[in-house]
PyMOL Python script that loads the backbone (N, CA, C, O; Angstrom):
from pymol import cmd

cmd.read_pdbstr("""\
ATOM      1  N   MET A   1     123.780  75.414  87.946  1.00  0.00           N
ATOM      2  CA  MET A   1     122.977  75.931  86.864  1.00  0.00           C
ATOM      3  C   MET A   1     122.598  74.754  85.976  1.00  0.00           C
ATOM      4  O   MET A   1     123.441  73.900  85.701  1.00  0.00           O
ATOM      5  N   SER A   2     121.370  74.691  85.530  1.00  0.00           N
ATOM      6  CA  SER A   2     120.936  73.581  84.695  1.00  0.00           C
ATOM      7  C   SER A   2     121.436  73.749  83.268  1.00  0.00           C
ATOM      8  O   SER A   2     121.899  74.821  82.881  1.00  0.00           O
ATOM      9  N   GLU A   3     121.335  72.674  82.494  1.00  0.00           N
ATOM     10  CA  GLU A   3     121.814  72.729  81.103  1.00  0.00           C
ATOM     11  C   GLU A   3     120.934  73.626  80.241  1.00  0.00           C
ATOM     12  O   GLU A   3     121.414  74.206  79.267  1.00  0.00           O
ATOM     13  N   THR A   4     119.674  73.747  80.581  1.00  0.00           N
ATOM     14  CA  THR A   4     118.769  74.547  79.760  1.00  0.00           C
ATOM     15  C   THR A   4     118.867  76.032  80.080  1.00  0.00           C
ATOM     16  O   THR A   4     118.456  76.865  79.273  1.00  0.00           O
ATOM     17  N   ALA A   5     119.410  76.377  81.259  1.00  0.00           N
ATOM     18  CA  ALA A   5     119.494  77.789  81.639  1.00  0.00           C
ATOM     19  C   ALA A   5     120.383  78.587  80.691  1.00  0.00           C
ATOM     20  O   ALA A   5     119.973  79.665  80.260  1.00  0.00           O
ATOM     21  N   PRO A   6     121.609  78.100  80.336  1.00  0.00           N
ATOM     22  CA  PRO A   6     122.406  78.890  79.400  1.00  0.00           C
ATOM     23  C   PRO A   6     121.738  79.013  78.042  1.00  0.00           C
ATOM     24  O   PRO A   6     121.801  80.065  77.405  1.00  0.00           O
ATOM     25  N   ALA A   7     121.099  77.935  77.598  1.00  0.00           N
ATOM     26  CA  ALA A   7     120.428  77.988  76.295  1.00  0.00           C
ATOM     27  C   ALA A   7     119.270  78.979  76.338  1.00  0.00           C
ATOM     28  O   ALA A   7     119.042  79.729  75.388  1.00  0.00           O
ATOM     29  N   ALA A   8     118.548  78.971  77.447  1.00  0.00           N
ATOM     30  CA  ALA A   8     117.424  79.897  77.581  1.00  0.00           C
ATOM     31  C   ALA A   8     117.927  81.328  77.692  1.00  0.00           C
ATOM     32  O   ALA A   8     117.318  82.252  77.153  1.00  0.00           O
ATOM     33  N   ALA A   9     119.051  81.509  78.398  1.00  0.00           N
ATOM     34  CA  ALA A   9     119.587  82.855  78.567  1.00  0.00           C
ATOM     35  C   ALA A   9     120.144  83.391  77.255  1.00  0.00           C
ATOM     36  O   ALA A   9     120.017  84.578  76.956  1.00  0.00           O
ATOM     37  N   SER A  10     120.768  82.502  76.471  1.00  0.00           N
ATOM     38  CA  SER A  10     121.352  82.982  75.224  1.00  0.00           C
ATOM     39  C   SER A  10     120.281  83.317  74.190  1.00  0.00           C
ATOM     40  O   SER A  10     120.464  84.229  73.384  1.00  0.00           O
ATOM     41  N   GLY A  11     119.182  82.597  74.205  1.00  0.00           N
ATOM     42  CA  GLY A  11     118.142  82.857  73.219  1.00  0.00           C
ATOM     43  C   GLY A  11     116.988  83.657  73.769  1.00  0.00           C
ATOM     44  O   GLY A  11     115.918  83.702  73.163  1.00  0.00           O
ATOM     45  N   ALA A  12     117.189  84.292  74.909  1.00  0.00           N
ATOM     46  CA  ALA A  12     116.088  85.008  75.551  1.00  0.00           C
ATOM     47  C   ALA A  12     115.625  86.199  74.728  1.00  0.00           C
ATOM     48  O   ALA A  12     114.433  86.502  74.680  1.00  0.00           O
ATOM     49  N   GLU A  13     116.574  86.878  74.075  1.00  0.00           N
ATOM     50  CA  GLU A  13     116.169  88.054  73.313  1.00  0.00           C
ATOM     51  C   GLU A  13     115.423  87.681  72.039  1.00  0.00           C
ATOM     52  O   GLU A  13     114.509  88.392  71.620  1.00  0.00           O
ATOM     53  N   SER A  14     115.809  86.571  71.425  1.00  0.00           N
ATOM     54  CA  SER A  14     115.201  86.213  70.153  1.00  0.00           C
ATOM     55  C   SER A  14     113.946  85.360  70.315  1.00  0.00           C
ATOM     56  O   SER A  14     113.166  85.227  69.372  1.00  0.00           O
ATOM     57  N   ALA A  15     113.744  84.784  71.490  1.00  0.00           N
ATOM     58  CA  ALA A  15     112.588  83.911  71.707  1.00  0.00           C
ATOM     59  C   ALA A  15     111.322  84.755  71.787  1.00  0.00           C
ATOM     60  O   ALA A  15     111.341  85.831  72.385  1.00  0.00           O
ATOM     61  N   PRO A  16     110.233  84.294  71.204  1.00  0.00           N
ATOM     62  CA  PRO A  16     108.983  85.054  71.294  1.00  0.00           C
ATOM     63  C   PRO A  16     108.446  85.017  72.719  1.00  0.00           C
ATOM     64  O   PRO A  16     108.607  84.030  73.437  1.00  0.00           O
ATOM     65  N   ARG A  17     107.820  86.086  73.099  1.00  0.00           N
ATOM     66  CA  ARG A  17     107.247  86.134  74.438  1.00  0.00           C
ATOM     67  C   ARG A  17     105.987  85.282  74.473  1.00  0.00           C
ATOM     68  O   ARG A  17     105.214  85.284  73.516  1.00  0.00           O
ATOM     69  N   PRO A  18     105.769  84.552  75.568  1.00  0.00           N
ATOM     70  CA  PRO A  18     104.583  83.696  75.634  1.00  0.00           C
ATOM     71  C   PRO A  18     103.289  84.489  75.668  1.00  0.00           C
ATOM     72  O   PRO A  18     102.248  83.979  75.252  1.00  0.00           O
ATOM     73  N   HIS A  19     103.325  85.715  76.148  1.00  0.00           N
ATOM     74  CA  HIS A  19     102.110  86.508  76.257  1.00  0.00           C
ATOM     75  C   HIS A  19     101.835  87.332  75.004  1.00  0.00           C
ATOM     76  O   HIS A  19     100.804  87.999  74.920  1.00  0.00           O
ATOM     77  N   ALA A  20     102.723  87.295  74.051  1.00  0.00           N
ATOM     78  CA  ALA A  20     102.541  88.116  72.849  1.00  0.00           C
ATOM     79  C   ALA A  20     101.290  87.691  72.079  1.00  0.00           C
ATOM     80  O   ALA A  20     100.556  88.536  71.567  1.00  0.00           O
ATOM     81  N   SER A  21     101.052  86.390  72.000  1.00  0.00           N
ATOM     82  CA  SER A  21      99.882  85.939  71.245  1.00  0.00           C
ATOM     83  C   SER A  21      98.590  86.334  71.955  1.00  0.00           C
ATOM     84  O   SER A  21      97.602  86.672  71.304  1.00  0.00           O
ATOM     85  N   LYS A  22      98.594  86.293  73.287  1.00  0.00           N
ATOM     86  CA  LYS A  22      97.403  86.712  74.030  1.00  0.00           C
ATOM     87  C   LYS A  22      97.169  88.209  73.873  1.00  0.00           C
ATOM     88  O   LYS A  22      96.030  88.658  73.748  1.00  0.00           O
ATOM     89  N   GLN A  23      98.250  88.971  73.882  1.00  0.00           N
ATOM     90  CA  GLN A  23      98.095  90.408  73.712  1.00  0.00           C
ATOM     91  C   GLN A  23      97.598  90.730  72.313  1.00  0.00           C
ATOM     92  O   GLN A  23      96.760  91.613  72.132  1.00  0.00           O
ATOM     93  N   ASP A  24      98.125  90.003  71.312  1.00  0.00           N
ATOM     94  CA  ASP A  24      97.655  90.229  69.946  1.00  0.00           C
ATOM     95  C   ASP A  24      96.196  89.832  69.811  1.00  0.00           C
ATOM     96  O   ASP A  24      95.430  90.509  69.125  1.00  0.00           O
ATOM     97  N   ALA A  25      95.803  88.734  70.463  1.00  0.00           N
ATOM     98  CA  ALA A  25      94.413  88.300  70.398  1.00  0.00           C
ATOM     99  C   ALA A  25      93.514  89.332  71.075  1.00  0.00           C
ATOM    100  O   ALA A  25      92.393  89.565  70.625  1.00  0.00           O
ATOM    101  N   GLY A  26      94.004  89.959  72.166  1.00  0.00           N
ATOM    102  CA  GLY A  26      93.225  90.989  72.846  1.00  0.00           C
ATOM    103  C   GLY A  26      93.040  92.209  71.981  1.00  0.00           C
ATOM    104  O   GLY A  26      92.018  92.888  72.083  1.00  0.00           O
ATOM    105  N   LYS A  27      94.009  92.507  71.127  1.00  0.00           N
ATOM    106  CA  LYS A  27      93.900  93.660  70.250  1.00  0.00           C
ATOM    107  C   LYS A  27      92.916  93.395  69.118  1.00  0.00           C
ATOM    108  O   LYS A  27      92.294  94.324  68.603  1.00  0.00           O
ATOM    109  N   ARG A  28      92.774  92.134  68.729  1.00  0.00           N
ATOM    110  CA  ARG A  28      91.871  91.797  67.617  1.00  0.00           C
ATOM    111  C   ARG A  28      90.413  91.719  68.057  1.00  0.00           C
ATOM    112  O   ARG A  28      89.511  91.792  67.223  1.00  0.00           O
ATOM    113  N   ARG A  29      90.173  91.572  69.361  1.00  0.00           N
ATOM    114  CA  ARG A  29      88.806  91.459  69.845  1.00  0.00           C
ATOM    115  C   ARG A  29      88.115  92.804  69.764  1.00  0.00           C
ATOM    116  O   ARG A  29      88.747  93.859  69.819  1.00  0.00           O
ATOM    117  N   GLY A  30      86.804  92.738  69.631  1.00  0.00           N
ATOM    118  CA  GLY A  30      86.015  93.961  69.594  1.00  0.00           C
ATOM    119  C   GLY A  30      85.815  94.527  70.984  1.00  0.00           C
ATOM    120  O   GLY A  30      86.192  93.916  71.984  1.00  0.00           O
ATOM    121  N   LEU A  31      85.221  95.691  71.027  1.00  0.00           N
ATOM    122  CA  LEU A  31      84.992  96.383  72.289  1.00  0.00           C
ATOM    123  C   LEU A  31      84.097  95.556  73.214  1.00  0.00           C
ATOM    124  O   LEU A  31      84.407  95.399  74.395  1.00  0.00           O
ATOM    125  N   PHE A  32      83.003  95.035  72.693  1.00  0.00           N
ATOM    126  CA  PHE A  32      82.064  94.291  73.528  1.00  0.00           C
ATOM    127  C   PHE A  32      82.646  92.967  73.982  1.00  0.00           C
ATOM    128  O   PHE A  32      82.338  92.505  75.081  1.00  0.00           O
ATOM    129  N   ALA A  33      83.481  92.348  73.160  1.00  0.00           N
ATOM    130  CA  ALA A  33      84.128  91.099  73.561  1.00  0.00           C
ATOM    131  C   ALA A  33      85.105  91.356  74.712  1.00  0.00           C
ATOM    132  O   ALA A  33      85.208  90.547  75.634  1.00  0.00           O
ATOM    133  N   ARG A  34      85.820  92.481  74.655  1.00  0.00           N
ATOM    134  CA  ARG A  34      86.742  92.809  75.746  1.00  0.00           C
ATOM    135  C   ARG A  34      85.985  93.144  77.022  1.00  0.00           C
ATOM    136  O   ARG A  34      86.419  92.782  78.116  1.00  0.00           O
ATOM    137  N   ILE A  35      84.855  93.833  76.888  1.00  0.00           N
ATOM    138  CA  ILE A  35      84.042  94.147  78.067  1.00  0.00           C
ATOM    139  C   ILE A  35      83.493  92.859  78.678  1.00  0.00           C
ATOM    140  O   ILE A  35      83.502  92.695  79.898  1.00  0.00           O
ATOM    141  N   ALA A  36      83.017  91.951  77.833  1.00  0.00           N
ATOM    142  CA  ALA A  36      82.494  90.673  78.322  1.00  0.00           C
ATOM    143  C   ALA A  36      83.588  89.878  79.021  1.00  0.00           C
ATOM    144  O   ALA A  36      83.341  89.276  80.065  1.00  0.00           O
ATOM    145  N   LEU A  37      84.796  89.868  78.459  1.00  0.00           N
ATOM    146  CA  LEU A  37      85.915  89.175  79.087  1.00  0.00           C
ATOM    147  C   LEU A  37      86.231  89.787  80.446  1.00  0.00           C
ATOM    148  O   LEU A  37      86.473  89.069  81.415  1.00  0.00           O
ATOM    149  N   PHE A  38      86.227  91.108  80.513  1.00  0.00           N
ATOM    150  CA  PHE A  38      86.488  91.790  81.776  1.00  0.00           C
ATOM    151  C   PHE A  38      85.450  91.404  82.825  1.00  0.00           C
ATOM    152  O   PHE A  38      85.803  91.108  83.966  1.00  0.00           O
ATOM    153  N   VAL A  39      84.179  91.404  82.449  1.00  0.00           N
ATOM    154  CA  VAL A  39      83.114  91.064  83.393  1.00  0.00           C
ATOM    155  C   VAL A  39      83.262  89.626  83.858  1.00  0.00           C
ATOM    156  O   VAL A  39      83.089  89.339  85.043  1.00  0.00           O
ATOM    157  N   ARG A  40      83.582  88.711  82.938  1.00  0.00           N
ATOM    158  CA  ARG A  40      83.792  87.304  83.335  1.00  0.00           C
ATOM    159  C   ARG A  40      84.958  87.181  84.309  1.00  0.00           C
ATOM    160  O   ARG A  40      84.885  86.413  85.268  1.00  0.00           O
ATOM    161  N   GLN A  41      86.022  87.924  84.072  1.00  0.00           N
ATOM    162  CA  GLN A  41      87.170  87.868  84.970  1.00  0.00           C
ATOM    163  C   GLN A  41      86.845  88.455  86.339  1.00  0.00           C
ATOM    164  O   GLN A  41      87.315  87.953  87.361  1.00  0.00           O
ATOM    165  N   VAL A  42      86.044  89.516  86.360  1.00  0.00           N
ATOM    166  CA  VAL A  42      85.639  90.114  87.630  1.00  0.00           C
ATOM    167  C   VAL A  42      84.788  89.130  88.423  1.00  0.00           C
ATOM    168  O   VAL A  42      84.987  88.965  89.626  1.00  0.00           O
ATOM    169  N   VAL A  43      83.853  88.486  87.765  1.00  0.00           N
ATOM    170  CA  VAL A  43      82.990  87.511  88.444  1.00  0.00           C
ATOM    171  C   VAL A  43      83.830  86.352  88.971  1.00  0.00           C
ATOM    172  O   VAL A  43      83.604  85.881  90.086  1.00  0.00           O
ATOM    173  N   ALA A  44      84.798  85.889  88.178  1.00  0.00           N
ATOM    174  CA  ALA A  44      85.661  84.790  88.616  1.00  0.00           C
ATOM    175  C   ALA A  44      86.472  85.192  89.848  1.00  0.00           C
ATOM    176  O   ALA A  44      86.646  84.387  90.763  1.00  0.00           O
ATOM    177  N   GLU A  45      86.962  86.417  89.878  1.00  0.00           N
ATOM    178  CA  GLU A  45      87.727  86.877  91.034  1.00  0.00           C
ATOM    179  C   GLU A  45      86.830  87.033  92.259  1.00  0.00           C
ATOM    180  O   GLU A  45      87.241  86.715  93.375  1.00  0.00           O
ATOM    181  N   LEU A  46      85.610  87.520  92.054  1.00  0.00           N
ATOM    182  CA  LEU A  46      84.700  87.685  93.190  1.00  0.00           C
ATOM    183  C   LEU A  46      84.292  86.350  93.793  1.00  0.00           C
ATOM    184  O   LEU A  46      83.963  86.285  94.977  1.00  0.00           O
ATOM    185  N   LYS A  47      84.309  85.295  93.009  1.00  0.00           N
ATOM    186  CA  LYS A  47      84.001  83.965  93.545  1.00  0.00           C
ATOM    187  C   LYS A  47      85.095  83.479  94.489  1.00  0.00           C
ATOM    188  O   LYS A  47      84.850  82.612  95.328  1.00  0.00           O
ATOM    189  N   LYS A  48      86.306  84.035  94.358  1.00  0.00           N
ATOM    190  CA  LYS A  48      87.424  83.634  95.203  1.00  0.00           C
ATOM    191  C   LYS A  48      87.436  84.361  96.546  1.00  0.00           C
ATOM    192  O   LYS A  48      88.184  83.981  97.447  1.00  0.00           O
ATOM    193  N   VAL A  49      86.613  85.403  96.687  1.00  0.00           N
ATOM    194  CA  VAL A  49      86.628  86.211  97.895  1.00  0.00           C
ATOM    195  C   VAL A  49      86.074  85.414  99.062  1.00  0.00           C
ATOM    196  O   VAL A  49      85.049  84.742  98.943  1.00  0.00           O
ATOM    197  N   VAL A  50      86.769  85.499 100.196  1.00  0.00           N
ATOM    198  CA  VAL A  50      86.294  84.857 101.413  1.00  0.00           C
ATOM    199  C   VAL A  50      85.798  85.961 102.334  1.00  0.00           C
ATOM    200  O   VAL A  50      86.580  86.785 102.807  1.00  0.00           O
ATOM    201  N   TYR A  51      84.512  85.972 102.580  1.00  0.00           N
ATOM    202  CA  TYR A  51      83.919  87.003 103.412  1.00  0.00           C
ATOM    203  C   TYR A  51      84.071  86.628 104.878  1.00  0.00           C
ATOM    204  O   TYR A  51      83.999  85.447 105.219  1.00  0.00           O
ATOM    205  N   PRO A  52      84.285  87.622 105.766  1.00  0.00           N
ATOM    206  CA  PRO A  52      84.440  87.303 107.191  1.00  0.00           C
ATOM    207  C   PRO A  52      83.109  86.874 107.799  1.00  0.00           C
ATOM    208  O   PRO A  52      82.036  87.274 107.347  1.00  0.00           O
ATOM    209  N   THR A  53      83.213  86.052 108.831  1.00  0.00           N
ATOM    210  CA  THR A  53      82.011  85.635 109.546  1.00  0.00           C
ATOM    211  C   THR A  53      81.528  86.795 110.406  1.00  0.00           C
ATOM    212  O   THR A  53      82.233  87.790 110.571  1.00  0.00           O
ATOM    213  N   ARG A  54      80.335  86.663 110.947  1.00  0.00           N
ATOM    214  CA  ARG A  54      79.780  87.740 111.773  1.00  0.00           C
ATOM    215  C   ARG A  54      80.651  88.028 112.996  1.00  0.00           C
ATOM    216  O   ARG A  54      80.908  89.199 113.276  1.00  0.00           O
ATOM    217  N   PRO A  55      81.121  87.013 113.742  1.00  0.00           N
ATOM    218  CA  PRO A  55      82.003  87.318 114.881  1.00  0.00           C
ATOM    219  C   PRO A  55      83.306  88.007 114.451  1.00  0.00           C
ATOM    220  O   PRO A  55      83.785  88.911 115.135  1.00  0.00           O
ATOM    221  N   ASP A  56      83.871  87.582 113.326  1.00  0.00           N
ATOM    222  CA  ASP A  56      85.084  88.237 112.822  1.00  0.00           C
ATOM    223  C   ASP A  56      84.804  89.696 112.490  1.00  0.00           C
ATOM    224  O   ASP A  56      85.597  90.578 112.819  1.00  0.00           O
ATOM    225  N   LEU A  57      83.684  89.945 111.843  1.00  0.00           N
ATOM    226  CA  LEU A  57      83.321  91.304 111.460  1.00  0.00           C
ATOM    227  C   LEU A  57      83.129  92.191 112.688  1.00  0.00           C
ATOM    228  O   LEU A  57      83.550  93.347 112.693  1.00  0.00           O
ATOM    229  N   ILE A  58      82.499  91.656 113.719  1.00  0.00           N
ATOM    230  CA  ILE A  58      82.301  92.413 114.961  1.00  0.00           C
ATOM    231  C   ILE A  58      83.656  92.704 115.609  1.00  0.00           C
ATOM    232  O   ILE A  58      83.884  93.808 116.104  1.00  0.00           O
ATOM    233  N   THR A  59      84.552  91.719 115.608  1.00  0.00           N
ATOM    234  CA  THR A  59      85.883  91.909 116.188  1.00  0.00           C
ATOM    235  C   THR A  59      86.657  92.973 115.427  1.00  0.00           C
ATOM    236  O   THR A  59      87.245  93.869 116.034  1.00  0.00           O
ATOM    237  N   TYR A  60      86.660  92.880 114.106  1.00  0.00           N
ATOM    238  CA  TYR A  60      87.390  93.855 113.291  1.00  0.00           C
ATOM    239  C   TYR A  60      86.836  95.265 113.492  1.00  0.00           C
ATOM    240  O   TYR A  60      87.593  96.230 113.597  1.00  0.00           O
ATOM    241  N   THR A  61      85.510  95.374 113.542  1.00  0.00           N
ATOM    242  CA  THR A  61      84.880  96.682 113.730  1.00  0.00           C
ATOM    243  C   THR A  61      85.241  97.265 115.085  1.00  0.00           C
ATOM    244  O   THR A  61      85.530  98.457 115.194  1.00  0.00           O
ATOM    245  N   THR A  62      85.227  96.431 116.119  1.00  0.00           N
ATOM    246  CA  THR A  62      85.577  96.892 117.465  1.00  0.00           C
ATOM    247  C   THR A  62      87.027  97.365 117.513  1.00  0.00           C
ATOM    248  O   THR A  62      87.324  98.403 118.104  1.00  0.00           O
ATOM    249  N   VAL A  63      87.916  96.615 116.901  1.00  0.00           N
ATOM    250  CA  VAL A  63      89.330  96.991 116.895  1.00  0.00           C
ATOM    251  C   VAL A  63      89.512  98.333 116.194  1.00  0.00           C
ATOM    252  O   VAL A  63      90.257  99.185 116.679  1.00  0.00           O
ATOM    253  N   VAL A  64      88.852  98.529 115.078  1.00  0.00           N
ATOM    254  CA  VAL A  64      88.983  99.786 114.340  1.00  0.00           C
ATOM    255  C   VAL A  64      88.430 100.944 115.161  1.00  0.00           C
ATOM    256  O   VAL A  64      89.065 101.997 115.229  1.00  0.00           O
ATOM    257  N   LEU A  65      87.273 100.783 115.781  1.00  0.00           N
ATOM    258  CA  LEU A  65      86.682 101.864 116.561  1.00  0.00           C
ATOM    259  C   LEU A  65      87.533 102.220 117.769  1.00  0.00           C
ATOM    260  O   LEU A  65      87.686 103.398 118.094  1.00  0.00           O
ATOM    261  N   VAL A  66      88.093 101.210 118.443  1.00  0.00           N
ATOM    262  CA  VAL A  66      88.959 101.475 119.592  1.00  0.00           C
ATOM    263  C   VAL A  66      90.216 102.208 119.134  1.00  0.00           C
ATOM    264  O   VAL A  66      90.653 103.157 119.784  1.00  0.00           O
ATOM    265  N   PHE A  67      90.796 101.775 118.023  1.00  0.00           N
ATOM    266  CA  PHE A  67      92.003 102.427 117.507  1.00  0.00           C
ATOM    267  C   PHE A  67      91.717 103.881 117.145  1.00  0.00           C
ATOM    268  O   PHE A  67      92.512 104.768 117.456  1.00  0.00           O
ATOM    269  N   VAL A  68      90.597 104.122 116.494  1.00  0.00           N
ATOM    270  CA  VAL A  68      90.236 105.490 116.122  1.00  0.00           C
ATOM    271  C   VAL A  68      90.032 106.340 117.372  1.00  0.00           C
ATOM    272  O   VAL A  68      90.447 107.499 117.394  1.00  0.00           O
ATOM    273  N   ALA A  69      89.408 105.799 118.405  1.00  0.00           N
ATOM    274  CA  ALA A  69      89.195 106.541 119.647  1.00  0.00           C
ATOM    275  C   ALA A  69      90.529 106.881 120.309  1.00  0.00           C
ATOM    276  O   ALA A  69      90.707 107.991 120.811  1.00  0.00           O
ATOM    277  N   VAL A  70      91.462 105.936 120.311  1.00  0.00           N
ATOM    278  CA  VAL A  70      92.780 106.177 120.913  1.00  0.00           C
ATOM    279  C   VAL A  70      93.522 107.261 120.134  1.00  0.00           C
ATOM    280  O   VAL A  70      94.127 108.147 120.738  1.00  0.00           O
ATOM    281  N   VAL A  71      93.484 107.205 118.827  1.00  0.00           N
ATOM    282  CA  VAL A  71      94.166 108.212 118.020  1.00  0.00           C
ATOM    283  C   VAL A  71      93.513 109.574 118.218  1.00  0.00           C
ATOM    284  O   VAL A  71      94.210 110.586 118.297  1.00  0.00           O
ATOM    285  N   MET A  72      92.183 109.614 118.299  1.00  0.00           N
ATOM    286  CA  MET A  72      91.492 110.888 118.553  1.00  0.00           C
ATOM    287  C   MET A  72      91.905 111.471 119.889  1.00  0.00           C
ATOM    288  O   MET A  72      92.149 112.674 119.986  1.00  0.00           O
ATOM    289  N   ALA A  73      91.989 110.646 120.922  1.00  0.00           N
ATOM    290  CA  ALA A  73      92.397 111.126 122.244  1.00  0.00           C
ATOM    291  C   ALA A  73      93.824 111.656 122.197  1.00  0.00           C
ATOM    292  O   ALA A  73      94.119 112.700 122.779  1.00  0.00           O
ATOM    293  N   PHE A  74      94.711 110.945 121.507  1.00  0.00           N
ATOM    294  CA  PHE A  74      96.103 111.385 121.388  1.00  0.00           C
ATOM    295  C   PHE A  74      96.195 112.731 120.676  1.00  0.00           C
ATOM    296  O   PHE A  74      96.904 113.629 121.130  1.00  0.00           O
ATOM    297  N   VAL A  75      95.488 112.869 119.575  1.00  0.00           N
ATOM    298  CA  VAL A  75      95.527 114.115 118.813  1.00  0.00           C
ATOM    299  C   VAL A  75      94.907 115.251 119.631  1.00  0.00           C
ATOM    300  O   VAL A  75      95.392 116.381 119.572  1.00  0.00           O
ATOM    301  N   THR A  76      93.848 114.973 120.389  1.00  0.00           N
ATOM    302  CA  THR A  76      93.222 115.994 121.228  1.00  0.00           C
ATOM    303  C   THR A  76      94.186 116.489 122.295  1.00  0.00           C
ATOM    304  O   THR A  76      94.324 117.695 122.500  1.00  0.00           O
ATOM    305  N   VAL A  77      94.855 115.560 122.974  1.00  0.00           N
ATOM    306  CA  VAL A  77      95.818 115.942 124.009  1.00  0.00           C
ATOM    307  C   VAL A  77      96.965 116.726 123.388  1.00  0.00           C
ATOM    308  O   VAL A  77      97.401 117.732 123.948  1.00  0.00           O
ATOM    309  N   LEU A  78      97.451 116.285 122.257  1.00  0.00           N
ATOM    310  CA  LEU A  78      98.539 116.980 121.565  1.00  0.00           C
ATOM    311  C   LEU A  78      98.110 118.393 121.160  1.00  0.00           C
ATOM    312  O   LEU A  78      98.876 119.345 121.312  1.00  0.00           O
ATOM    313  N   ASP A  79      96.890 118.523 120.647  1.00  0.00           N
ATOM    314  CA  ASP A  79      96.372 119.829 120.232  1.00  0.00           C
ATOM    315  C   ASP A  79      96.226 120.764 121.426  1.00  0.00           C
ATOM    316  O   ASP A  79      96.603 121.933 121.353  1.00  0.00           O
ATOM    317  N   LEU A  80      95.683 120.253 122.518  1.00  0.00           N
ATOM    318  CA  LEU A  80      95.541 121.087 123.710  1.00  0.00           C
ATOM    319  C   LEU A  80      96.907 121.506 124.248  1.00  0.00           C
ATOM    320  O   LEU A  80      97.089 122.650 124.666  1.00  0.00           O
ATOM    321  N   GLY A  81      97.858 120.587 124.237  1.00  0.00           N
ATOM    322  CA  GLY A  81      99.205 120.905 124.715  1.00  0.00           C
ATOM    323  C   GLY A  81      99.874 121.957 123.856  1.00  0.00           C
ATOM    324  O   GLY A  81     100.477 122.893 124.380  1.00  0.00           O
ATOM    325  N   ILE A  82      99.778 121.817 122.552  1.00  0.00           N
ATOM    326  CA  ILE A  82     100.381 122.810 121.651  1.00  0.00           C
ATOM    327  C   ILE A  82      99.671 124.152 121.799  1.00  0.00           C
ATOM    328  O   ILE A  82     100.318 125.199 121.755  1.00  0.00           O
ATOM    329  N   GLY A  83      98.361 124.137 121.973  1.00  0.00           N
ATOM    330  CA  GLY A  83      97.614 125.380 122.165  1.00  0.00           C
ATOM    331  C   GLY A  83      98.029 126.100 123.429  1.00  0.00           C
ATOM    332  O   GLY A  83      98.235 127.314 123.410  1.00  0.00           O
ATOM    333  N   ARG A  84      98.157 125.365 124.542  1.00  0.00           N
ATOM    334  CA  ARG A  84      98.577 126.000 125.806  1.00  0.00           C
ATOM    335  C   ARG A  84     100.011 126.502 125.710  1.00  0.00           C
ATOM    336  O   ARG A  84     100.335 127.571 126.226  1.00  0.00           O
ATOM    337  N   LEU A  85     100.867 125.731 125.049  1.00  0.00           N
ATOM    338  CA  LEU A  85     102.251 126.155 124.866  1.00  0.00           C
ATOM    339  C   LEU A  85     102.317 127.436 124.040  1.00  0.00           C
ATOM    340  O   LEU A  85     103.117 128.326 124.328  1.00  0.00           O
ATOM    341  N   THR A  86     101.485 127.525 123.022  1.00  0.00           N
ATOM    342  CA  THR A  86     101.444 128.725 122.189  1.00  0.00           C
ATOM    343  C   THR A  86     100.973 129.925 122.982  1.00  0.00           C
ATOM    344  O   THR A  86     101.546 131.008 122.874  1.00  0.00           O
ATOM    345  N   PHE A  87      99.923 129.739 123.786  1.00  0.00           N
ATOM    346  CA  PHE A  87      99.430 130.853 124.618  1.00  0.00           C
ATOM    347  C   PHE A  87     100.470 131.259 125.650  1.00  0.00           C
ATOM    348  O   PHE A  87     100.607 132.443 125.959  1.00  0.00           O
ATOM    349  N   TRP A  88     101.205 130.292 126.186  1.00  0.00           N
ATOM    350  CA  TRP A  88     102.229 130.587 127.192  1.00  0.00           C
ATOM    351  C   TRP A  88     103.379 131.385 126.567  1.00  0.00           C
ATOM    352  O   TRP A  88     103.892 132.329 127.168  1.00  0.00           O
ATOM    353  N   ILE A  89     103.785 130.978 125.314  1.00  0.00           N
ATOM    354  CA  ILE A  89     104.897 131.644 124.653  1.00  0.00           C
ATOM    355  C   ILE A  89     104.504 133.050 124.204  1.00  0.00           C
ATOM    356  O   ILE A  89     105.231 134.008 124.464  1.00  0.00           O
ATOM    357  N   PHE A  90     103.385 133.176 123.550  1.00  0.00           N
ATOM    358  CA  PHE A  90     102.993 134.462 122.976  1.00  0.00           C
ATOM    359  C   PHE A  90     102.088 135.286 123.895  1.00  0.00           C
ATOM    360  O   PHE A  90     101.751 136.426 123.579  1.00  0.00           O
ATOM    361  N   GLY A  91     101.707 134.719 125.004  1.00  0.00           N
ATOM    362  CA  GLY A  91     100.873 135.438 125.983  1.00  0.00           C
ATOM    363  C   GLY A  91      99.500 135.737 125.437  1.00  0.00           C
ATOM    364  O   GLY A  91      99.336 136.697 124.685  1.00  0.00           O
ATOM    365  N   GLY A  92      98.535 134.965 125.783  1.00  0.00           N
ATOM    366  CA  GLY A  92      97.211 135.185 125.223  1.00  0.00           C
ATOM    367  C   GLY A  92      96.245 135.300 126.294  1.00  0.00           C
ATOM    368  O   GLY A  92      95.056 135.489 126.036  1.00  0.00           O
TER     369      GLY A  92
END
""", "prot")
cmd.dss("prot")
cmd.show_as("cartoon", "prot")
cmd.util.cbc("prot")
cmd.orient("prot")
């Protein structure tokens, strides 16, 4: 354990939170300033997005469609089996 850890642990309750000033500043801002900040943050996050290339997109789409087809076939077989079992049990 480092020398600063006990000191930090002992004064953790009394130490001010680092985000308290930002939260207080957010409360003092007006409605339009908060909306503008939100929009700037959204734009900044969207700049970080990495879009898939066309071959990647085709691969992902194919995988999803094949998976959906397999699940549909499984559910269809299961439904037909349960239906026949029901007719066999209750006589239809």
